[in-house]
DRENPA-3360 file (N, C-alpha, C; in nm, 2 decimals, always signed):
BEGIN
1 = QFAEALRL = +16.07/+13.26/+10.35/+16.00/+13.13/+10.32/+16.10/+13.06/+10.20 ~ +16.24/+13.15/+10.13/+16.31/+13.10/+10.04/+16.39/+12.96/+10.13 ~ +16.48/+13.00/+10.26/+16.53/+12.91/+10.33/+16.46/+12.81/+10.37 ~ +16.32/+12.80/+10.36/+16.23/+12.71/+10.43/+16.20/+12.60/+10.29 ~ +16.20/+12.65/+10.19/+16.14/+12.61/+10.07/+16.31/+12.53/+10.01 ~ +16.42/+12.57/+10.05/+16.52/+12.50/+10.01/+16.54/+12.38/+10.10 ~ +16.50/+12.41/+10.24/+16.48/+12.28/+10.35/+16.41/+12.16/+10.28 ~ +16.29/+12.18/+10.22/+16.21/+12.10/+10.20/+16.24/+12.04/+10.10;
9 = IADALGAG = +16.32/+12.11/+10.00/+16.37/+12.06/+9.86/+16.46/+11.92/+9.91 ~ +16.59/+12.00/+9.99/+16.67/+11.91/+10.06/+16.62/+11.78/+10.11 ~ +16.50/+11.77/+10.18/+16.44/+11.68/+10.26/+16.39/+11.58/+10.16 ~ +16.29/+11.64/+10.05/+16.25/+11.55/+9.95/+16.37/+11.48/+9.87 ~ +16.48/+11.54/+9.81/+16.57/+11.48/+9.76/+16.64/+11.37/+9.84 ~ +16.66/+11.37/+9.97/+16.71/+11.31/+10.07/+16.62/+11.19/+10.08 ~ +16.53/+11.22/+10.04/+16.41/+11.10/+10.06/+16.40/+10.99/+9.94 ~ +16.47/+11.04/+9.83/+16.47/+10.98/+9.70/+16.36/+11.04/+9.60;
17 = LRVSPVLV = +16.30/+11.16/+9.64/+16.22/+11.18/+9.54/+16.27/+11.30/+9.45 ~ +16.18/+11.33/+9.32/+16.27/+11.39/+9.24/+16.14/+11.53/+9.29 ~ +16.21/+11.63/+9.27/+16.10/+11.78/+9.32/+16.07/+11.85/+9.19 ~ +15.97/+11.82/+9.12/+15.90/+11.90/+9.02/+15.76/+11.88/+8.99 ~ +15.70/+12.00/+8.94/+15.75/+12.13/+8.94/+15.75/+12.19/+9.05 ~ +15.83/+12.30/+9.03/+15.84/+12.41/+9.12/+15.76/+12.54/+9.11 ~ +15.65/+12.59/+9.19/+15.57/+12.69/+9.12/+15.63/+12.81/+9.23 ~ +15.64/+12.94/+9.18/+15.72/+13.06/+9.27/+15.64/+13.13/+9.23;
25 = SLGANDLQ = +15.59/+13.20/+9.34/+15.51/+13.32/+9.36/+15.55/+13.45/+9.42 ~ +15.62/+13.55/+9.37/+15.71/+13.64/+9.45/+15.71/+13.77/+9.37 ~ +15.70/+13.88/+9.45/+15.69/+14.01/+9.39/+15.58/+14.09/+9.41 ~ +15.45/+14.04/+9.40/+15.36/+14.18/+9.41/+15.36/+14.22/+9.53 ~ +15.37/+14.14/+9.64/+15.38/+14.20/+9.78/+15.50/+14.35/+9.78 ~ +15.61/+14.36/+9.71/+15.70/+14.45/+9.70/+15.64/+14.57/+9.60 ~ +15.56/+14.53/+9.52/+15.50/+14.63/+9.44/+15.38/+14.67/+9.53 ~ +15.31/+14.62/+9.60/+15.18/+14.65/+9.71/+15.23/+14.72/+9.77;
33 = AAGTDQAM = +15.34/+14.70/+9.86/+15.42/+14.80/+9.96/+15.44/+14.94/+9.89 ~ +15.49/+14.96/+9.78/+15.55/+15.08/+9.75/+15.44/+15.18/+9.71 ~ +15.30/+15.13/+9.71/+15.18/+15.22/+9.71/+15.17/+15.26/+9.56 ~ +15.19/+15.41/+9.56/+15.17/+15.49/+9.44/+15.28/+15.56/+9.41 ~ +15.40/+15.57/+9.49/+15.52/+15.66/+9.49/+15.58/+15.60/+9.37 ~ +15.58/+15.67/+9.24/+15.66/+15.62/+9.13/+15.83/+15.58/+9.11 ~ +15.87/+15.63/+9.21/+16.02/+15.61/+9.25/+16.06/+15.49/+9.34 ~ +15.95/+15.47/+9.44/+15.95/+15.35/+9.49/+15.90/+15.21/+9.41;
41 = LEEATKSV = +15.79/+15.23/+9.34/+15.76/+15.12/+9.24/+15.85/+15.08/+9.18 ~ +15.96/+15.17/+9.08/+16.07/+15.14/+9.00/+16.15/+15.07/+9.08 ~ +16.21/+15.10/+9.21/+16.29/+15.04/+9.31/+16.24/+14.90/+9.35 ~ +16.10/+14.90/+9.34/+16.07/+14.72/+9.39/+16.08/+14.66/+9.25 ~ +16.05/+14.71/+9.14/+16.05/+14.62/+9.06/+16.21/+14.59/+9.00 ~ +16.31/+14.67/+9.06/+16.42/+14.64/+9.05/+16.47/+14.52/+9.15 ~ +16.44/+14.57/+9.29/+16.48/+14.45/+9.37/+16.41/+14.32/+9.33 ~ +16.30/+14.33/+9.28/+16.21/+14.16/+9.26/+16.32/+14.09/+9.18;
49 = ATNLDRVF = +16.36/+14.18/+9.05/+16.48/+14.12/+8.96/+16.58/+14.06/+9.02 ~ +16.64/+14.11/+9.12/+16.74/+14.06/+9.20/+16.70/+13.97/+9.28 ~ +16.57/+13.96/+9.36/+16.51/+13.85/+9.45/+16.51/+13.75/+9.33 ~ +16.45/+13.74/+9.23/+16.41/+13.62/+9.15/+16.52/+13.55/+9.09 ~ +16.61/+13.61/+9.05/+16.73/+13.59/+9.00/+16.80/+13.48/+9.11 ~ +16.84/+13.55/+9.23/+16.86/+13.46/+9.34/+16.78/+13.31/+9.38 ~ +16.66/+13.34/+9.37/+16.57/+13.25/+9.39/+16.59/+13.11/+9.28 ~ +16.55/+13.18/+9.15/+16.55/+13.08/+9.05/+16.67/+12.99/+9.06;
57 = GGIREATA = +16.80/+13.05/+9.05/+16.93/+13.02/+9.10/+16.93/+12.92/+9.20 ~ +16.90/+12.95/+9.31/+16.88/+12.87/+9.43/+16.80/+12.76/+9.40 ~ +16.68/+12.77/+9.32/+16.58/+12.64/+9.32/+16.66/+12.57/+9.23 ~ +16.69/+12.59/+9.13/+16.81/+12.52/+9.02/+16.88/+12.45/+9.12 ~ +16.98/+12.50/+9.16/+17.11/+12.45/+9.24/+17.01/+12.32/+9.33 ~ +16.94/+12.35/+9.41/+16.89/+12.26/+9.52/+16.84/+12.16/+9.43 ~ +16.76/+12.16/+9.31/+16.67/+12.05/+9.29/+16.75/+11.99/+9.18 ~ +16.85/+12.02/+9.11/+16.97/+11.95/+9.02/+17.13/+11.93/+9.09;
65 = GRADDPTA = +17.16/+11.98/+9.18/+17.30/+12.01/+9.26/+17.39/+12.08/+9.16 ~ +17.33/+12.10/+9.05/+17.40/+12.20/+8.99/+17.31/+12.34/+8.91 ~ +17.34/+12.45/+8.89/+17.28/+12.53/+8.88/+17.25/+12.55/+8.72 ~ +17.33/+12.49/+8.64/+17.33/+12.47/+8.50/+17.26/+12.33/+8.45 ~ +17.23/+12.27/+8.53/+17.15/+12.13/+8.50/+16.99/+12.15/+8.57 ~ +16.92/+12.21/+8.51/+16.79/+12.22/+8.51/+16.69/+12.08/+8.52 ~ +16.66/+12.02/+8.61/+16.58/+11.90/+8.60/+16.46/+11.93/+8.67 ~ +16.41/+12.02/+8.74/+16.28/+12.07/+8.79/+16.20/+12.14/+8.71;
73 = DLVAVTYY = +16.09/+12.11/+8.65/+16.00/+12.21/+8.56/+15.99/+12.34/+8.70 ~ +16.01/+12.43/+8.63/+16.02/+12.57/+8.70/+15.90/+12.66/+8.64 ~ +15.80/+12.69/+8.75/+15.72/+12.81/+8.67/+15.67/+12.89/+8.76 ~ +15.66/+13.02/+8.73/+15.66/+13.16/+8.81/+15.52/+13.19/+8.77 ~ +15.46/+13.24/+8.88/+15.28/+13.30/+8.84/+15.34/+13.46/+8.80 ~ +15.28/+13.52/+8.73/+15.24/+13.66/+8.69/+15.13/+13.69/+8.76 ~ +15.11/+13.83/+8.75/+14.99/+13.89/+8.84/+14.90/+13.95/+8.75 ~ +14.78/+14.00/+8.81/+14.67/+14.07/+8.74/+14.64/+14.22/+8.82;
81 = DPSGSNPE = +14.57/+14.29/+8.76/+14.56/+14.41/+8.83/+14.43/+14.42/+8.90 ~ +14.38/+14.39/+9.06/+14.24/+14.38/+9.07/+14.15/+14.49/+9.05 ~ +14.18/+14.61/+9.04/+14.13/+14.72/+9.03/+14.08/+14.76/+8.89 ~ +14.14/+14.70/+8.79/+14.08/+14.71/+8.62/+14.15/+14.82/+8.56 ~ +14.24/+14.85/+8.64/+14.30/+15.01/+8.58/+14.34/+14.98/+8.42 ~ +14.38/+15.09/+8.34/+14.46/+15.08/+8.22/+14.57/+15.03/+8.18 ~ +14.60/+14.92/+8.14/+14.73/+14.88/+8.17/+14.83/+14.97/+8.06 ~ +14.78/+15.04/+7.95/+14.84/+15.13/+7.82/+14.87/+15.28/+7.93;
89 = RPGSTAWW = +14.80/+15.32/+8.02/+14.85/+15.45/+8.08/+14.95/+15.44/+8.17 ~ +15.06/+15.49/+8.13/+15.18/+15.52/+8.20/+15.14/+15.52/+8.38 ~ +15.22/+15.46/+8.46/+15.19/+15.49/+8.59/+15.07/+15.42/+8.65 ~ +14.95/+15.36/+8.60/+14.87/+15.33/+8.66/+14.89/+15.18/+8.71 ~ +14.81/+15.12/+8.80/+14.82/+15.00/+8.85/+14.86/+14.90/+8.78 ~ +14.77/+14.88/+8.65/+14.79/+14.77/+8.59/+14.92/+14.78/+8.48 ~ +14.97/+14.91/+8.46/+15.07/+14.94/+8.43/+15.23/+14.90/+8.49 ~ +15.20/+14.89/+8.62/+15.31/+14.85/+8.70/+15.29/+14.72/+8.69;
97 = VARLNETI = +15.17/+14.67/+8.73/+15.18/+14.52/+8.69/+15.24/+14.45/+8.58 ~ +15.20/+14.51/+8.50/+15.29/+14.47/+8.35/+15.45/+14.47/+8.37 ~ +15.49/+14.60/+8.42/+15.63/+14.60/+8.44/+15.69/+14.49/+8.51 ~ +15.61/+14.44/+8.66/+15.66/+14.35/+8.74/+15.63/+14.20/+8.65 ~ +15.54/+14.17/+8.61/+15.52/+14.09/+8.49/+15.64/+14.03/+8.38 ~ +15.65/+14.17/+8.35/+15.78/+14.15/+8.23/+15.93/+14.11/+8.32 ~ +15.95/+14.16/+8.42/+16.05/+14.10/+8.52/+16.06/+13.96/+8.56 ~ +15.93/+13.95/+8.59/+15.90/+13.79/+8.63/+15.93/+13.71/+8.52;
105 = VRAVEQAG = +15.90/+13.72/+8.41/+15.90/+13.64/+8.27/+16.05/+13.64/+8.23 ~ +16.11/+13.76/+8.22/+16.23/+13.76/+8.19/+16.32/+13.65/+8.27 ~ +16.30/+13.68/+8.40/+16.38/+13.60/+8.51/+16.37/+13.47/+8.49 ~ +16.21/+13.41/+8.50/+16.17/+13.29/+8.50/+16.23/+13.20/+8.34 ~ +16.25/+13.26/+8.27/+16.31/+13.23/+8.11/+16.44/+13.21/+8.12 ~ +16.51/+13.29/+8.18/+16.66/+13.28/+8.19/+16.65/+13.18/+8.28 ~ +16.60/+13.12/+8.36/+16.62/+13.01/+8.44/+16.58/+12.90/+8.39 ~ +16.53/+12.88/+8.27/+16.48/+12.78/+8.20/+16.36/+12.75/+8.23;
113 = GRAPDLAP = +16.26/+12.84/+8.30/+16.11/+12.80/+8.32/+16.03/+12.88/+8.25 ~ +15.89/+12.87/+8.29/+15.79/+12.96/+8.21/+15.69/+13.02/+8.30 ~ +15.61/+13.14/+8.23/+15.56/+13.20/+8.33/+15.41/+13.23/+8.23 ~ +15.29/+13.17/+8.31/+15.15/+13.23/+8.24/+15.14/+13.37/+8.23 ~ +15.10/+13.39/+8.16/+15.02/+13.57/+8.17/+14.89/+13.56/+8.21 ~ +14.88/+13.61/+8.35/+14.73/+13.59/+8.42/+14.68/+13.74/+8.39 ~ +14.74/+13.84/+8.36/+14.66/+13.99/+8.35/+14.56/+13.95/+8.26 ~ +14.57/+13.94/+8.11/+14.45/+13.92/+7.99/+14.36/+13.80/+8.04;
121 = LVRGREDG = +14.37/+13.73/+8.14/+14.27/+13.63/+8.18/+14.18/+13.68/+8.27 ~ +14.22/+13.77/+8.35/+14.15/+13.84/+8.46/+14.10/+13.97/+8.40 ~ +14.16/+14.07/+8.33/+14.11/+14.19/+8.28/+13.98/+14.18/+8.24 ~ +13.88/+14.28/+8.29/+13.75/+14.29/+8.28/+13.67/+14.17/+8.33 ~ +13.73/+14.10/+8.40/+13.65/+14.00/+8.51/+13.67/+14.01/+8.64 ~ +13.76/+14.12/+8.67/+13.81/+14.12/+8.82/+13.68/+14.11/+8.92 ~ +13.56/+14.16/+8.87/+13.46/+14.15/+8.99/+13.42/+13.97/+9.04 ~ +13.42/+13.88/+8.91/+13.38/+13.75/+8.95/+13.52/+13.67/+9.01;
129 = LTWYPADV = +13.63/+13.74/+8.96/+13.77/+13.68/+8.98/+13.85/+13.67/+9.11 ~ +13.81/+13.80/+9.16/+13.89/+13.87/+9.27/+13.78/+13.90/+9.39 ~ +13.85/+13.91/+9.51/+13.77/+13.99/+9.61/+13.79/+14.11/+9.65 ~ +13.86/+14.20/+9.52/+13.88/+14.34/+9.52/+13.72/+14.40/+9.53 ~ +13.73/+14.52/+9.62/+13.83/+14.61/+9.66/+13.88/+14.56/+9.80 ~ +13.76/+14.46/+9.89/+13.80/+14.42/+10.02/+13.95/+14.33/+10.03 ~ +13.98/+14.30/+9.88/+14.10/+14.18/+9.90/+14.14/+14.17/+9.77 ~ +14.27/+14.17/+9.75/+14.32/+14.16/+9.61/+14.34/+14.01/+9.57;
137 = HPTNAGHA = +14.32/+13.94/+9.66/+14.36/+13.77/+9.62/+14.23/+13.75/+9.52 ~ +14.24/+13.63/+9.48/+14.13/+13.55/+9.37/+14.03/+13.48/+9.45 ~ +13.93/+13.51/+9.36/+13.81/+13.41/+9.44/+13.82/+13.24/+9.38 ~ +13.76/+13.15/+9.44/+13.77/+13.05/+9.39/+13.76/+13.02/+9.24 ~ +13.66/+13.10/+9.18/+13.68/+13.10/+9.03/+13.81/+13.19/+8.97 ~ +13.87/+13.27/+9.06/+14.01/+13.29/+9.00/+14.10/+13.20/+9.03 ~ +14.11/+13.13/+9.17/+14.20/+13.03/+9.14/+14.20/+12.92/+9.02 ~ +14.07/+12.89/+9.02/+14.06/+12.79/+8.90/+14.11/+12.85/+8.76;
145 = VIARAVWA = +14.12/+12.98/+8.72/+14.17/+13.04/+8.60/+14.29/+13.01/+8.62 ~ +14.34/+13.07/+8.74/+14.51/+13.04/+8.74/+14.56/+12.92/+8.75 ~ +14.49/+12.82/+8.80/+14.54/+12.68/+8.82/+14.55/+12.66/+8.66 ~ +14.43/+12.63/+8.60/+14.41/+12.60/+8.43/+14.53/+12.69/+8.37 ~ +14.57/+12.80/+8.39/+14.69/+12.87/+8.31/+14.80/+12.84/+8.34 ~ +14.83/+12.78/+8.46/+14.95/+12.71/+8.52/+14.97/+12.57/+8.45 ~ +14.88/+12.50/+8.46/+14.88/+12.38/+8.38/+14.92/+12.41/+8.29 ~ +14.84/+12.47/+8.19/+14.88/+12.49/+8.04/+15.01/+12.53/+8.00;
153 = TMRYDAVA = +15.06/+12.63/+8.09/+15.20/+12.67/+8.09/+15.29/+12.56/+8.12 ~ +15.28/+12.45/+8.21/+15.36/+12.32/+8.21/+15.35/+12.24/+8.11 ~ +15.27/+12.24/+8.03/+15.27/+12.14/+7.90/+15.25/+12.02/+7.95 ~ +15.21/+11.96/+8.06/+15.22/+11.78/+8.07/+15.10/+11.74/+8.02 ~ +14.99/+11.79/+7.98/+14.89/+11.71/+7.90/+14.79/+11.82/+7.85 ~ +14.70/+11.79/+7.77/+14.60/+11.88/+7.75/+14.47/+11.89/+7.85 ~ +14.47/+11.83/+7.90/+14.35/+11.81/+8.02/+14.39/+11.85/+8.17 ~ +14.37/+11.97/+8.21/+14.41/+12.00/+8.36/+14.31/+11.93/+8.46;
161 = PVVTLVRP = +14.37/+11.92/+8.54/+14.27/+11.82/+8.66/+14.17/+11.92/+8.71 ~ +14.08/+11.87/+8.76/+13.95/+11.92/+8.84/+13.99/+11.95/+9.00 ~ +13.98/+12.08/+9.01/+14.04/+12.13/+9.13/+13.92/+12.20/+9.18 ~ +13.87/+12.19/+9.34/+13.76/+12.26/+9.39/+13.84/+12.32/+9.49 ~ +13.82/+12.45/+9.52/+13.90/+12.55/+9.60/+13.78/+12.57/+9.70 ~ +13.77/+12.57/+9.83/+13.69/+12.59/+9.93/+13.74/+12.71/+10.03 ~ +13.66/+12.85/+10.02/+13.72/+12.95/+10.11/+13.61/+12.94/+10.20 ~ +13.66/+12.95/+10.34/+13.60/+12.98/+10.45/+13.51/+13.09/+10.46;
169 = GNGPLPRP = +13.40/+13.03/+10.51/+13.27/+13.13/+10.53/+13.29/+13.30/+10.62 ~ +13.22/+13.37/+10.64/+13.27/+13.47/+10.75/+13.28/+13.39/+10.90 ~ +13.35/+13.50/+10.96/+13.35/+13.45/+11.11/+13.45/+13.39/+11.15 ~ +13.47/+13.31/+11.27/+13.60/+13.28/+11.31/+13.61/+13.13/+11.23 ~ +13.73/+13.09/+11.24/+13.76/+12.99/+11.16/+13.74/+12.85/+11.24 ~ +13.69/+12.78/+11.21/+13.69/+12.63/+11.32/+13.80/+12.59/+11.36 ~ +13.85/+12.54/+11.48/+14.03/+12.53/+11.52/+13.99/+12.38/+11.61 ~ +14.09/+12.30/+11.57/+14.08/+12.16/+11.63/+14.11/+12.18/+11.78;
177 = RP = +14.02/+12.11/+11.86/+14.02/+12.11/+12.03/+14.16/+12.01/+12.08 ~ +14.22/+12.08/+12.16/+14.31/+12.02/+12.25/+14.29/+11.88/+12.27;
% end
């Protein structure tokens, strides 16, 4: 997806557009793929740090022409623990999510960007803001919480836009007919 993102940035700049803000969501799949193996989780966190440095540097270079001339507003989302585990308990899912979030915040701030802290916004509200345990992704209400947090992090103005998200119902999705 990174190569495609860089191509889209180049196309937009080629059309005379300014590319900003740029929202990056990266790393949670690495953590999820590691499962509960503590060594694999540690390794996944390290690889996310390396990947984020490369991604943020590439975005800065692509949007500004020079990595040291940040013109795009850069924001990276952090993550929440949909299971509601205790972030103070070493080795828990929430504890690893907190390590991942520290990695994301450190990398995006080094690149001159920002990251909202989503974990405390979801903690204790997992049932209404996520589809867990069937799915780790946010519900419509969860997406709204995340969107407001990203908006506030970007500091564009005090009033976030109103966004309505529609999630398809159960069953096959409608497809256009040829």
